ROTOR-414256 format. One line per field, with one value per atom (N, C-alpha, C, O): residue number from 1; residue in three letters; atom name; x, y, z. Coordinates in steps of 0.02 Angstrom, whole numbers, plus 50000, padded with zeros to 5 digits. Layout:
N
k: (NUM; ...);
r: (ALA; ...);
a: (CA; ...);
east: (X; ...);
north: (Y; ...);
up: (Z; ...);
end
This chain:
150
k: (1; 1; 1; 1; 2; 2; 2; 2; 3; 3; 3; 3; 4; 4; 4; 4; 5; 5; 5; 5; 6; 6; 6; 6; 7; 7; 7; 7; 8; 8; 8; 8; 9; 9; 9; 9; 10; 10; 10; 10; 11; 11; 11; 11; 12; 12; 12; 12; 13; 13; 13; 13; 14; 14; 14; 14; 15; 15; 15; 15; 16; 16; 16; 16; 17; 17; 17; 17; 18; 18; 18; 18; 19; 19; 19; 19; 20; 20; 20; 20; 21; 21; 21; 21; 22; 22; 22; 22; 23; 23; 23; 23; 24; 24; 24; 24; 25; 25; 25; 25; 26; 26; 26; 26; 27; 27; 27; 27; 28; 28; 28; 28; 29; 29; 29; 29; 30; 30; 30; 30; 31; 31; 31; 31; 32; 32; 32; 32; 33; 33; 33; 33; 34; 34; 34; 34; 35; 35; 35; 35; 36; 36; 36; 36; 37; 37; 37; 37; 38; 38; 38; 38; 39; 39; 39; 39; 40; 40; 40; 40; 41; 41; 41; 41; 42; 42; 42; 42; 43; 43; 43; 43; 44; 44; 44; 44; 45; 45; 45; 45; 46; 46; 46; 46; 47; 47; 47; 47; 48; 48; 48; 48; 49; 49; 49; 49; 50; 50; 50; 50; 51; 51; 51; 51; 52; 52; 52; 52; 53; 53; 53; 53; 54; 54; 54; 54; 55; 55; 55; 55; 56; 56; 56; 56; 57; 57; 57; 57; 58; 58; 58; 58; 59; 59; 59; 59; 60; 60; 60; 60; 61; 61; 61; 61; 62; 62; 62; 62; 63; 63; 63; 63; 64; 64; 64; 64; 65; 65; 65; 65; 66; 66; 66; 66; 67; 67; 67; 67; 68; 68; 68; 68; 69; 69; 69; 69; 70; 70; 70; 70; 71; 71; 71; 71; 72; 72; 72; 72; 73; 73; 73; 73; 74; 74; 74; 74; 75; 75; 75; 75; 76; 76; 76; 76; 77; 77; 77; 77; 78; 78; 78; 78; 79; 79; 79; 79; 80; 80; 80; 80; 81; 81; 81; 81; 82; 82; 82; 82; 83; 83; 83; 83; 84; 84; 84; 84; 85; 85; 85; 85; 86; 86; 86; 86; 87; 87; 87; 87; 88; 88; 88; 88; 89; 89; 89; 89; 90; 90; 90; 90; 91; 91; 91; 91; 92; 92; 92; 92; 93; 93; 93; 93; 94; 94; 94; 94; 95; 95; 95; 95; 96; 96; 96; 96; 97; 97; 97; 97; 98; 98; 98; 98; 99; 99; 99; 99; 100; 100; 100; 100; 101; 101; 101; 101; 102; 102; 102; 102; 103; 103; 103; 103; 104; 104; 104; 104; 105; 105; 105; 105; 106; 106; 106; 106; 107; 107; 107; 107; 108; 108; 108; 108; 109; 109; 109; 109; 110; 110; 110; 110; 111; 111; 111; 111; 112; 112; 112; 112; 113; 113; 113; 113; 114; 114; 114; 114; 115; 115; 115; 115; 116; 116; 116; 116; 117; 117; 117; 117; 118; 118; 118; 118; 119; 119; 119; 119; 120; 120; 120; 120; 121; 121; 121; 121; 122; 122; 122; 122; 123; 123; 123; 123; 124; 124; 124; 124; 125; 125; 125; 125; 126; 126; 126; 126; 127; 127; 127; 127; 128; 128; 128; 128; 129; 129; 129; 129; 130; 130; 130; 130; 131; 131; 131; 131; 132; 132; 132; 132; 133; 133; 133; 133; 134; 134; 134; 134; 135; 135; 135; 135; 136; 136; 136; 136; 137; 137; 137; 137; 138; 138; 138; 138; 139; 139; 139; 139; 140; 140; 140; 140; 141; 141; 141; 141; 142; 142; 142; 142; 143; 143; 143; 143; 144; 144; 144; 144; 145; 145; 145; 145; 146; 146; 146; 146; 147; 147; 147; 147; 148; 148; 148; 148; 149; 149; 149; 149; 150; 150; 150; 150);
r: (MET; MET; MET; MET; PHE; PHE; PHE; PHE; SER; SER; SER; SER; VAL; VAL; VAL; VAL; ILE; ILE; ILE; ILE; ASN; ASN; ASN; ASN; ILE; ILE; ILE; ILE; LEU; LEU; LEU; LEU; GLY; GLY; GLY; GLY; LEU; LEU; LEU; LEU; SER; SER; SER; SER; LEU; LEU; LEU; LEU; GLY; GLY; GLY; GLY; ILE; ILE; ILE; ILE; ALA; ALA; ALA; ALA; ILE; ILE; ILE; ILE; THR; THR; THR; THR; LEU; LEU; LEU; LEU; ILE; ILE; ILE; ILE; LEU; LEU; LEU; LEU; PHE; PHE; PHE; PHE; LEU; LEU; LEU; LEU; PHE; PHE; PHE; PHE; VAL; VAL; VAL; VAL; ARG; ARG; ARG; ARG; HIS; HIS; HIS; HIS; GLU; GLU; GLU; GLU; LEU; LEU; LEU; LEU; ASN; ASN; ASN; ASN; PHE; PHE; PHE; PHE; ASP; ASP; ASP; ASP; GLN; GLN; GLN; GLN; HIS; HIS; HIS; HIS; TYR; TYR; TYR; TYR; GLU; GLU; GLU; GLU; ARG; ARG; ARG; ARG; GLU; GLU; GLU; GLU; SER; SER; SER; SER; ASN; ASN; ASN; ASN; VAL; VAL; VAL; VAL; PHE; PHE; PHE; PHE; ARG; ARG; ARG; ARG; VAL; VAL; VAL; VAL; LEU; LEU; LEU; LEU; LEU; LEU; LEU; LEU; GLN; GLN; GLN; GLN; THR; THR; THR; THR; GLN; GLN; GLN; GLN; GLY; GLY; GLY; GLY; GLU; GLU; GLU; GLU; THR; THR; THR; THR; PHE; PHE; PHE; PHE; GLY; GLY; GLY; GLY; ASN; ASN; ASN; ASN; GLU; GLU; GLU; GLU; THR; THR; THR; THR; TRP; TRP; TRP; TRP; ALA; ALA; ALA; ALA; GLY; GLY; GLY; GLY; VAL; VAL; VAL; VAL; PRO; PRO; PRO; PRO; ALA; ALA; ALA; ALA; ALA; ALA; ALA; ALA; LEU; LEU; LEU; LEU; ALA; ALA; ALA; ALA; PRO; PRO; PRO; PRO; ALA; ALA; ALA; ALA; LEU; LEU; LEU; LEU; LYS; LYS; LYS; LYS; ALA; ALA; ALA; ALA; ASP; ASP; ASP; ASP; LEU; LEU; LEU; LEU; PRO; PRO; PRO; PRO; ASN; ASN; ASN; ASN; VAL; VAL; VAL; VAL; ASN; ASN; ASN; ASN; LYS; LYS; LYS; LYS; ALA; ALA; ALA; ALA; THR; THR; THR; THR; ARG; ARG; ARG; ARG; ILE; ILE; ILE; ILE; LEU; LEU; LEU; LEU; LYS; LYS; LYS; LYS; SER; SER; SER; SER; GLY; GLY; GLY; GLY; PHE; PHE; PHE; PHE; GLY; GLY; GLY; GLY; GLU; GLU; GLU; GLU; ASN; ASN; ASN; ASN; ALA; ALA; ALA; ALA; GLN; GLN; GLN; GLN; ILE; ILE; ILE; ILE; LYS; LYS; LYS; LYS; ALA; ALA; ALA; ALA; GLY; GLY; GLY; GLY; ASP; ASP; ASP; ASP; LYS; LYS; LYS; LYS; ASN; ASN; ASN; ASN; LEU; LEU; LEU; LEU; THR; THR; THR; THR; GLU; GLU; GLU; GLU; THR; THR; THR; THR; GLY; GLY; GLY; GLY; LEU; LEU; LEU; LEU; TYR; TYR; TYR; TYR; TYR; TYR; TYR; TYR; CYS; CYS; CYS; CYS; ASP; ASP; ASP; ASP; PRO; PRO; PRO; PRO; ASP; ASP; ASP; ASP; ILE; ILE; ILE; ILE; ILE; ILE; ILE; ILE; ASP; ASP; ASP; ASP; ILE; ILE; ILE; ILE; LEU; LEU; LEU; LEU; LYS; LYS; LYS; LYS; ILE; ILE; ILE; ILE; ASN; ASN; ASN; ASN; ILE; ILE; ILE; ILE; SER; SER; SER; SER; GLU; GLU; GLU; GLU; GLY; GLY; GLY; GLY; LYS; LYS; LYS; LYS; GLN; GLN; GLN; GLN; LYS; LYS; LYS; LYS; LYS; LYS; LYS; LYS; LEU; LEU; LEU; LEU; TYR; TYR; TYR; TYR; ARG; ARG; ARG; ARG; PRO; PRO; PRO; PRO; GLY; GLY; GLY; GLY; THR; THR; THR; THR; VAL; VAL; VAL; VAL; ALA; ALA; ALA; ALA; LEU; LEU; LEU; LEU; SER; SER; SER; SER; GLN; GLN; GLN; GLN; SER; SER; SER; SER; THR; THR; THR; THR; ALA; ALA; ALA; ALA; SER; SER; SER; SER; ARG; ARG; ARG; ARG; TYR; TYR; TYR; TYR; PHE; PHE; PHE; PHE; GLY; GLY; GLY; GLY; THR; THR; THR; THR; LEU; LEU; LEU; LEU; ASP; ASP; ASP; ASP; VAL; VAL; VAL; VAL; ILE; ILE; ILE; ILE);
a: (N; CA; C; O; N; CA; C; O; N; CA; C; O; N; CA; C; O; N; CA; C; O; N; CA; C; O; N; CA; C; O; N; CA; C; O; N; CA; C; O; N; CA; C; O; N; CA; C; O; N; CA; C; O; N; CA; C; O; N; CA; C; O; N; CA; C; O; N; CA; C; O; N; CA; C; O; N; CA; C; O; N; CA; C; O; N; CA; C; O; N; CA; C; O; N; CA; C; O; N; CA; C; O; N; CA; C; O; N; CA; C; O; N; CA; C; O; N; CA; C; O; N; CA; C; O; N; CA; C; O; N; CA; C; O; N; CA; C; O; N; CA; C; O; N; CA; C; O; N; CA; C; O; N; CA; C; O; N; CA; C; O; N; CA; C; O; N; CA; C; O; N; CA; C; O; N; CA; C; O; N; CA; C; O; N; CA; C; O; N; CA; C; O; N; CA; C; O; N; CA; C; O; N; CA; C; O; N; CA; C; O; N; CA; C; O; N; CA; C; O; N; CA; C; O; N; CA; C; O; N; CA; C; O; N; CA; C; O; N; CA; C; O; N; CA; C; O; N; CA; C; O; N; CA; C; O; N; CA; C; O; N; CA; C; O; N; CA; C; O; N; CA; C; O; N; CA; C; O; N; CA; C; O; N; CA; C; O; N; CA; C; O; N; CA; C; O; N; CA; C; O; N; CA; C; O; N; CA; C; O; N; CA; C; O; N; CA; C; O; N; CA; C; O; N; CA; C; O; N; CA; C; O; N; CA; C; O; N; CA; C; O; N; CA; C; O; N; CA; C; O; N; CA; C; O; N; CA; C; O; N; CA; C; O; N; CA; C; O; N; CA; C; O; N; CA; C; O; N; CA; C; O; N; CA; C; O; N; CA; C; O; N; CA; C; O; N; CA; C; O; N; CA; C; O; N; CA; C; O; N; CA; C; O; N; CA; C; O; N; CA; C; O; N; CA; C; O; N; CA; C; O; N; CA; C; O; N; CA; C; O; N; CA; C; O; N; CA; C; O; N; CA; C; O; N; CA; C; O; N; CA; C; O; N; CA; C; O; N; CA; C; O; N; CA; C; O; N; CA; C; O; N; CA; C; O; N; CA; C; O; N; CA; C; O; N; CA; C; O; N; CA; C; O; N; CA; C; O; N; CA; C; O; N; CA; C; O; N; CA; C; O; N; CA; C; O; N; CA; C; O; N; CA; C; O; N; CA; C; O; N; CA; C; O; N; CA; C; O; N; CA; C; O; N; CA; C; O; N; CA; C; O; N; CA; C; O; N; CA; C; O; N; CA; C; O; N; CA; C; O; N; CA; C; O; N; CA; C; O; N; CA; C; O; N; CA; C; O; N; CA; C; O; N; CA; C; O; N; CA; C; O; N; CA; C; O; N; CA; C; O; N; CA; C; O; N; CA; C; O; N; CA; C; O; N; CA; C; O; N; CA; C; O; N; CA; C; O; N; CA; C; O; N; CA; C; O; N; CA; C; O; N; CA; C; O; N; CA; C; O; N; CA; C; O);
east: (55989; 55979; 56020; 56049; 56025; 56053; 56137; 56168; 56163; 56221; 56240; 56274; 56195; 56223; 56229; 56279; 56177; 56198; 56238; 56260; 56262; 56327; 56362; 56388; 56387; 56460; 56458; 56510; 56373; 56373; 56401; 56432; 56379; 56404; 56460; 56477; 56523; 56577; 56605; 56661; 56583; 56608; 56627; 56680; 56531; 56568; 56585; 56624; 56593; 56626; 56720; 56752; 56733; 56819; 56835; 56888; 56757; 56772; 56790; 56833; 56749; 56731; 56807; 56845; 56830; 56877; 56950; 56998; 56956; 57010; 56996; 57045; 56952; 56954; 56977; 57038; 56946; 56951; 57035; 57062; 57075; 57122; 57189; 57248; 57153; 57186; 57181; 57234; 57129; 57124; 57150; 57157; 57168; 57203; 57279; 57310; 57318; 57362; 57389; 57438; 57317; 57356; 57358; 57379; 57330; 57328; 57366; 57407; 57415; 57451; 57561; 57615; 57529; 57579; 57592; 57648; 57548; 57543; 57615; 57639; 57627; 57687; 57762; 57801; 57766; 57813; 57883; 57923; 57884; 57916; 57978; 58038; 57957; 57997; 58031; 57999; 58103; 58151; 58146; 58151; 58137; 58099; 58009; 57983; 57983; 57923; 57888; 57833; 57923; 57905; 57898; 57855; 57946; 57974; 57917; 57902; 57889; 57840; 57774; 57728; 57780; 57708; 57658; 57688; 57597; 57541; 57485; 57426; 57504; 57443; 57377; 57363; 57338; 57263; 57238; 57265; 57190; 57156; 57090; 57051; 57083; 56993; 56971; 57001; 56893; 56840; 56799; 56771; 56796; 56725; 56700; 56741; 56626; 56579; 56544; 56540; 56501; 56460; 56439; 56403; 56488; 56521; 56531; 56511; 56557; 56603; 56611; 56645; 56561; 56540; 56607; 56653; 56586; 56630; 56685; 56673; 56749; 56774; 56836; 56859; 56881; 56934; 56965; 56956; 57006; 57037; 57080; 57105; 57130; 57204; 57236; 57290; 57206; 57236; 57232; 57183; 57316; 57326; 57350; 57409; 57351; 57385; 57470; 57509; 57482; 57549; 57607; 57663; 57590; 57629; 57635; 57679; 57606; 57616; 57651; 57632; 57727; 57784; 57830; 57878; 57835; 57899; 57896; 57940; 57830; 57809; 57845; 57892; 57812; 57831; 57916; 57937; 57947; 58011; 58026; 58066; 58015; 58047; 58030; 58066; 57958; 57941; 57968; 58016; 57959; 57953; 58044; 58079; 58061; 58148; 58127; 58166; 58071; 58069; 58053; 58062; 58030; 58014; 58110; 58144; 58114; 58216; 58175; 58192; 58136; 58108; 58027; 57992; 58003; 57929; 57934; 57982; 57890; 57849; 57809; 57776; 57778; 57714; 57700; 57742; 57651; 57625; 57568; 57542; 57551; 57496; 57502; 57552; 57437; 57425; 57404; 57384; 57415; 57428; 57348; 57323; 57322; 57271; 57215; 57156; 57226; 57166; 57154; 57099; 57190; 57196; 57165; 57153; 57154; 57148; 57209; 57264; 57182; 57261; 57314; 57298; 57380; 57438; 57475; 57521; 57440; 57468; 57551; 57568; 57589; 57653; 57688; 57697; 57740; 57780; 57855; 57885; 57883; 57950; 57972; 57957; 58021; 58039; 57977; 57929; 57967; 57902; 57849; 57796; 57864; 57781; 57759; 57779; 57693; 57636; 57631; 57649; 57595; 57590; 57557; 57560; 57509; 57465; 57471; 57468; 57478; 57506; 57448; 57415; 57426; 57388; 57410; 57360; 57456; 57460; 57528; 57580; 57523; 57567; 57544; 57487; 57631; 57617; 57682; 57729; 57657; 57705; 57724; 57684; 57796; 57822; 57918; 57968; 57887; 57980; 58023; 58010; 58076; 58150; 58166; 58214; 58124; 58138; 58102; 58095; 58083; 58003; 58073; 58079; 58109; 58160; 58192; 58190; 58225; 58251; 58201; 58212; 58122; 58084; 58088; 58103; 58071; 58047; 58108; 58093; 58156; 58224; 58222; 58250; 58191; 58200; 58275; 58323; 58287; 58366; 58348; 58296; 58428; 58403; 58481; 58540; 58434; 58502; 58523; 58580; 58526; 58555; 58529; 58468; 58579; 58581; 58603; 58642; 58588; 58594; 58519; 58483; 58504; 58456; 58456; 58403; 58510; 58519; 58495; 58445; 58510; 58474; 58387; 58346; 58388; 58302; 58256; 58195; 58315; 58300; 58286; 58266; 58294; 58294; 58227; 58189; 58210; 58101; 58141; 58197; 58080; 58113; 58131; 58142; 58146; 58185; 58132; 58093; 58140; 58100; 58139; 58201; 58093; 58107; 58079; 58018; 58104; 58064; 58104; 58163; 58052; 58061; 58081; 58056; 58131; 58181; 58101; 58111; 58052; 58005; 57982; 57977; 57967; 57944; 57987; 57978; 58046; 58107; 58114; 58135; 58093; 58108; 58043; 58059; 57972; 57929; 57942; 57931; 57970; 57962; 58045; 58048; 58077; 58160; 58184; 58224; 58148; 58174; 58239; 58282; 58251; 58320; 58316; 58280; 58360; 58368; 58418; 58407; 58481; 58522; 58484; 58491; 58451; 58395; 58464; 58497; 58499; 58539; 58584; 58625);
north: (58698; 58629; 58604; 58550; 58662; 58665; 58646; 58600; 58676; 58663; 58578; 58544; 58560; 58505; 58464; 58429; 58462; 58423; 58429; 58378; 58494; 58501; 58470; 58428; 58473; 58436; 58373; 58340; 58333; 58274; 58239; 58189; 58283; 58250; 58269; 58235; 58340; 58334; 58289; 58270; 58270; 58202; 58167; 58159; 58132; 58063; 58075; 58029; 58120; 58136; 58095; 58051; 58129; 58143; 58069; 58044; 58018; 57958; 57902; 57859; 57912; 57850; 57864; 57818; 57973; 57921; 57906; 57882; 57916; 57904; 57808; 57771; 57790; 57707; 57727; 57733; 57732; 57721; 57723; 57673; 57774; 57785; 57764; 57783; 57709; 57653; 57592; 57570; 57563; 57494; 57523; 57574; 57538; 57559; 57550; 57516; 57579; 57593; 57510; 57488; 57463; 57412; 57372; 57323; 57362; 57333; 57354; 57312; 57426; 57438; 57395; 57378; 57401; 57370; 57299; 57288; 57237; 57193; 57140; 57142; 57113; 57057; 57100; 57076; 57190; 57239; 57220; 57264; 57159; 57173; 57104; 57104; 57070; 57028; 57048; 57086; 57041; 57069; 57076; 57130; 57030; 57020; 57014; 56973; 57050; 57036; 57046; 57026; 57074; 57070; 57018; 57015; 56984; 56905; 56849; 56799; 56861; 56816; 56817; 56854; 56746; 56747; 56696; 56646; 56699; 56653; 56607; 56624; 56554; 56515; 56507; 56483; 56522; 56504; 56463; 56467; 56419; 56391; 56413; 56425; 56418; 56444; 56392; 56347; 56395; 56330; 56358; 56412; 56313; 56338; 56299; 56254; 56279; 56231; 56226; 56247; 56172; 56154; 56109; 56107; 56092; 56045; 56086; 56090; 56103; 56170; 56224; 56247; 56285; 56328; 56366; 56348; 56442; 56467; 56500; 56557; 56462; 56493; 56490; 56448; 56522; 56530; 56500; 56537; 56434; 56411; 56427; 56447; 56425; 56439; 56370; 56372; 56303; 56240; 56233; 56238; 56217; 56190; 56142; 56152; 56090; 56009; 56017; 56054; 55975; 55963; 55955; 55955; 55948; 55915; 55981; 55980; 56036; 56089; 56134; 56190; 56125; 56157; 56140; 56179; 56088; 56045; 56054; 56050; 56064; 56047; 56130; 56137; 56194; 56235; 56270; 56313; 56240; 56244; 56194; 56216; 56154; 56113; 56126; 56111; 56161; 56188; 56233; 56224; 56297; 56363; 56390; 56374; 56438; 56449; 56513; 56531; 56535; 56604; 56590; 56641; 56539; 56527; 56485; 56437; 56519; 56498; 56468; 56411; 56489; 56418; 56416; 56447; 56364; 56336; 56309; 56274; 56323; 56286; 56281; 56333; 56227; 56196; 56201; 56178; 56227; 56211; 56224; 56278; 56164; 56116; 56151; 56171; 56148; 56165; 56092; 56048; 56093; 56003; 56009; 56053; 55954; 55907; 55958; 55951; 55996; 56042; 56104; 56131; 56124; 56158; 56146; 56184; 56059; 56035; 56052; 56064; 56051; 56052; 55997; 55945; 56011; 55938; 55910; 55933; 55850; 55830; 55820; 55782; 55844; 55841; 55843; 55895; 55758; 55742; 55740; 55717; 55778; 55800; 55790; 55821; 55721; 55694; 55683; 55675; 55680; 55647; 55693; 55689; 55749; 55819; 55803; 55806; 55776; 55801; 55867; 55901; 55898; 55962; 55956; 55907; 56025; 56032; 56083; 56129; 56102; 56164; 56163; 56114; 56242; 56254; 56286; 56308; 56305; 56336; 56308; 56342; 56250; 56194; 56187; 56182; 56190; 56193; 56119; 56101; 56105; 56066; 56116; 56134; 56130; 56142; 56116; 56087; 56157; 56139; 56172; 56216; 56147; 56186; 56249; 56284; 56261; 56310; 56376; 56419; 56389; 56426; 56475; 56536; 56435; 56500; 56536; 56597; 56503; 56562; 56614; 56673; 56583; 56634; 56693; 56747; 56682; 56710; 56744; 56789; 56724; 56759; 56747; 56778; 56705; 56641; 56661; 56630; 56718; 56686; 56607; 56577; 56595; 56517; 56531; 56536; 56536; 56553; 56477; 56490; 56434; 56384; 56328; 56320; 56277; 56219; 56239; 56285; 56221; 56216; 56195; 56151; 56233; 56230; 56182; 56153; 56136; 56076; 56027; 55995; 56017; 55967; 55960; 55916; 56005; 56016; 55971; 55964; 55940; 55942; 55862; 55830; 55819; 55756; 55741; 55787; 55681; 55664; 55682; 55690; 55679; 55702; 55737; 55723; 55809; 55854; 55921; 55935; 55951; 56013; 56079; 56083; 56132; 56209; 56238; 56234; 56273; 56296; 56323; 56314; 56396; 56445; 56462; 56431; 56516; 56486; 56499; 56481; 56521; 56527; 56449; 56419; 56407; 56344; 56292; 56256; 56313; 56271; 56283; 56237; 56349; 56357; 56316; 56298; 56312; 56266; 56208; 56175; 56191; 56095; 56087; 56033; 56109; 56069; 56117; 56092; 56183; 56231; 56232; 56211; 56266; 56297; 56294; 56259; 56335; 56349; 56296; 56267; 56283; 56216; 56164; 56117; 56160; 56084; 56076; 56106; 56065; 56040; 55979; 55944);
up: (56426; 56379; 56336; 56341; 56274; 56222; 56252; 56224; 56298; 56305; 56304; 56265; 56377; 56390; 56336; 56330; 56288; 56227; 56187; 56162; 56166; 56141; 56165; 56128; 56260; 56302; 56300; 56302; 56294; 56283; 56200; 56181; 56176; 56117; 56091; 56043; 56116; 56116; 56154; 56139; 56196; 56252; 56197; 56167; 56189; 56141; 56109; 56098; 56057; 56005; 56024; 55995; 56072; 56097; 56110; 56092; 56160; 56196; 56135; 56141; 56078; 56025; 55992; 55979; 55974; 55926; 55977; 55947; 56031; 56094; 56080; 56081; 56072; 56083; 55995; 55985; 55956; 55889; 55887; 55862; 55909; 55886; 55937; 55932; 55994; 56029; 55989; 55967; 55977; 55928; 55877; 55912; 55833; 55766; 55782; 55742; 55844; 55877; 55870; 55842; 55920; 55924; 55901; 55932; 55807; 55764; 55755; 55775; 55723; 55697; 55737; 55714; 55795; 55826; 55837; 55859; 55825; 55841; 55804; 55747; 55841; 55822; 55784; 55742; 55823; 55786; 55857; 55875; 55883; 55955; 55898; 55910; 55860; 55833; 55792; 55755; 55772; 55723; 55662; 55633; 55640; 55565; 55556; 55518; 55586; 55560; 55499; 55480; 55478; 55414; 55354; 55309; 55365; 55347; 55381; 55348; 55449; 55462; 55453; 55472; 55403; 55391; 55437; 55456; 55456; 55452; 55418; 55422; 55387; 55357; 55375; 55430; 55339; 55354; 55312; 55257; 55317; 55258; 55257; 55303; 55179; 55179; 55162; 55134; 55182; 55144; 55109; 55116; 55063; 55013; 54992; 54984; 54968; 54974; 55022; 55080; 54966; 55009; 55119; 55169; 55092; 55166; 55230; 55288; 55203; 55273; 55279; 55324; 55204; 55195; 55167; 55130; 55210; 55192; 55245; 55264; 55272; 55333; 55334; 55295; 55369; 55367; 55432; 55480; 55449; 55495; 55491; 55439; 55588; 55584; 55569; 55540; 55587; 55581; 55510; 55473; 55490; 55421; 55401; 55417; 55374; 55387; 55397; 55366; 55444; 55460; 55429; 55453; 55373; 55305; 55272; 55228; 55279; 55238; 55256; 55239; 55304; 55322; 55313; 55312; 55304; 55259; 55156; 55112; 55156; 55102; 55086; 55047; 55125; 55094; 55088; 55048; 55134; 55120; 55075; 55034; 55068; 55007; 54921; 54873; 54922; 54854; 54846; 54808; 54869; 54881; 54900; 54949; 54835; 54853; 54912; 54956; 54904; 54945; 55012; 55044; 55052; 55134; 55148; 55127; 55177; 55205; 55268; 55281; 55302; 55377; 55370; 55329; 55429; 55408; 55479; 55494; 55520; 55598; 55601; 55595; 55611; 55641; 55724; 55762; 55745; 55820; 55854; 55868; 55867; 55872; 55953; 55982; 55974; 56056; 56072; 56034; 56136; 56162; 56195; 56231; 56170; 56197; 56148; 56164; 56103; 56076; 56115; 56108; 56146; 56220; 56286; 56332; 56275; 56355; 56386; 56361; 56471; 56493; 56508; 56537; 56487; 56501; 56558; 56592; 56561; 56624; 56611; 56565; 56641; 56662; 56698; 56730; 56713; 56775; 56760; 56712; 56827; 56811; 56887; 56937; 56873; 56932; 56966; 56929; 57031; 57087; 57078; 57108; 57025; 57031; 56969; 56911; 57012; 56933; 56935; 56982; 56863; 56871; 56816; 56780; 56802; 56748; 56718; 56758; 56662; 56601; 56575; 56558; 56570; 56521; 56477; 56449; 56450; 56397; 56360; 56359; 56333; 56316; 56240; 56219; 56191; 56127; 56128; 56163; 56086; 56019; 55950; 55907; 55954; 55865; 55848; 55871; 55784; 55758; 55800; 55841; 55787; 55811; 55777; 55791; 55730; 55679; 55707; 55664; 55761; 55762; 55820; 55818; 55859; 55871; 55818; 55820; 55767; 55720; 55713; 55727; 55683; 55649; 55689; 55665; 55768; 55789; 55844; 55884; 55840; 55872; 55967; 56013; 55967; 56037; 56066; 56042; 56122; 56148; 56188; 56202; 56197; 56207; 56258; 56243; 56342; 56388; 56398; 56378; 56406; 56426; 56379; 56377; 56332; 56299; 56209; 56198; 56181; 56112; 56081; 56105; 56022; 55989; 55966; 55980; 55918; 55879; 55932; 55914; 55973; 56015; 56022; 56037; 56010; 56000; 55946; 55945; 55897; 55835; 55853; 55804; 55924; 55936; 55958; 55976; 55957; 55963; 56057; 56082; 56076; 56181; 56208; 56267; 56182; 56199; 56199; 56154; 56249; 56259; 56254; 56252; 56251; 56275; 56329; 56327; 56387; 56438; 56443; 56430; 56482; 56480; 56566; 56613; 56573; 56638; 56714; 56772; 56697; 56765; 56759; 56812; 56687; 56686; 56732; 56781; 56680; 56718; 56811; 56846; 56838; 56880; 56949; 57006; 56916; 56932; 56945; 56996; 56889; 56872; 56920; 56949; 56925; 56922; 57016; 57056; 57028; 57092; 57082; 57121; 57009; 57002; 56908; 56872; 56894; 56815; 56787; 56734; 56831; 56783; 56775; 56815; 56738; 56717; 56671; 56714; 56634; 56575; 56615; 56583);
end
């Protein structure tokens, strides 16, 4: 009986150690795939007071990104990211197809430079015009049946 308790305790200790190691490794490797991850930051909003209490929100006012670029010399680029419909499905019409997207985001074109996203077709400067879109290759293929959509 004494040996069983020792073996179970040792096994439990090793299992917990492995789980903690995997968790710490995951946390330390988060966003390491970006070229300049040490220069990429996310701005959060902390509330204090009686109205909202003490909370941290991922959403900040839309005017913050342009203000950061204009007012802080160390901020080279800034982008705003907004999930379509606050997480609701987006209805997309491509030609005669009606499609539903679950992970549609609106963002500023600077995100391509910030995250170093490779563009295989077209030019980034055209994304500054209203009504333009950047699609992944798999999405372009699903919408238009081809990767040559420009």
